[in-house]
KENUKE-306073 format. One record per residue: residue in one letter; z, y, x of N, C-alpha, C in turn. Coordinates in pm, whole numbers, plus 50000, padded with zeros to 5 digits. Layout:
BEGIN
aZYXZYXZYX
...
This chain:
BEGIN
m126488123175203126718131975319128038126375432
s127328124875549128018120375636128628130175750
y129808126075778130488137575903130438133276003
n129918145776092129668138276239130798149376314
q131278141376447132648147176509131948158076568
d130898156076628130008168076671129768183176638
e129988183276474129708193476372131048200576394
k131978191476390133568195376388134028204776480
v133558199476626133878205176732133118218976739
t132028218976729131008232676719131448241476619
v131828239676515132528250076427134088254076491
d134928245376534135948245376596136048254076722
s135038254576824134478263176912134298278776863
q133568278076742132898290576702134128298376644
q135198293376577136298299576512136978304176632
r137038294876735137888302276844137318309976917
s136088310076942135348323777003135558335576936
n135628334876769135538344976728136988350976720
t137978341176714139148346776698139338354876873
q139328351476937139168355877089138218368277117
q137408371977004136198383477005137118391676951
s137648390176812138328401676745139858400876811
s140358397176922141578398876993140948412477071
n139648408477132139408416977254138428431077235
i138748431477086138168444177030139108454877028
k138668464677102139768475877111140168485777019
r141288486676993141738496176871141488509576943
p141248520076830141358532376868142718539976924
e142428545677010143608554877066144208560476960
a145868559476971146518564476856146598580676883
y146678584176766146868602376764148488606476802
g148548617176907149818618776934150428628176815
f151578636076849152568643776792151658654576721
w150808661376840150188672776770149188672176697
k148478663376731147048658676662147558655076510
t148718649776479149518646776356149718656576289
v149998668276359150518679176277149428688776219
v148198688976294147068690576279146478682076127
i146518673676152146268664376024147058667675935
v148408664675908149088671675794148698682775743
l148628697175804148338708875782147258709175740
c146008705175792144438700875697144568693775620
g145408683575589145278675275480146148683575340
h147008691975372147808701275281146588713075223
l145968715075333144888725175278143748718675216
g143378706575226142468699775159140988701975251
v140888702875393139678706075414139148692275502
r139728682675478139758669675546138598662275520
t137428658975544136548647675495136848633275498
t136228629075361136808612175347136638604175499
e135658608175546135578597375661136718604675788
q137028615375843137578623175875139458612675851
r139808615375698140478607675635140728593375667
k139688588775657139718572375725140318570775831
t139778580375929139548579576089141088580576086
d141938591276030143438591876045143778583975972
f144208575775907144908565675866144588553675932
a143438550176017143548541376116144108545276233
r144128555476285144828563376396145898568676418
a146318575976276147678580876282148908570976312
n149928574176371151198571776385152388572376242
g152308562476163153148561876034154348568976064
v155368565576178156428575476209156268589576200
h155108594176312155068607076368154368617376195
v153758605576119153108614576004154268615475892
f155358608475890156678607275837157288619775906
a157478620776015158148632376054157828644376027
v156528647976057155818661876055155628665375913
a155848654475790155568657775683157198662075626
v158208658175675159428663375629159788676875684
l159498677175831159348691875898158748704175829
y157588697075758156608706775729157148712175572
f157398703275501158488703875364159938712775397
l160608710175514161638720975529161388731875580
l159998734275628159668747075685159138758175559
i158458747475465157808756975344158948760275254
n160128750175232161218755675155161888765775219
i162228766775339162988776875395162328791375368
a160748790875411160458803475413160208808975254
l160298799975179160248801675037161458807674961
i162748803475024163838806475013163858823675078
i163268824975184163498838075272162748846575180
l161538845875148160618850375056161478858074903
v162158849774849162518854774738163778861574750
n164528856874844165748869074920165058884974939
v164378881874992163508896275074163248902774948
i162178896674840161928901274715162598908374614
s163698899474602164738902074547165778912974586
g165658913874676166608928574739167548922174836
C-alpha cells in the first residue's frame, strides 16, 4: 500500500471544511426566563412529550432552570405552610 501526499491533502481539506460547516450551524435560540417557567411547571405536571423535553434540554438556560426550580420549590413550601396553618385553625 503506497501513501500519496495528494490523498492526505484531500482528507485534511475535507476535515477542515467539515469543521467550518459545523461551526456555521446555527444553534437554536435559547429560551427566556418566562418560557423556562412554563417548562418547569409543565414538567412538574408531567405534560411534556419526549420530543418537547429533548428540545427543552437543548434550548433552556441551566441557570434559569435552576432559579425557577428553587423559586417554585419555595412557593410550594410556603403555600403548604399557609394551608396547614389555615386548616389547623
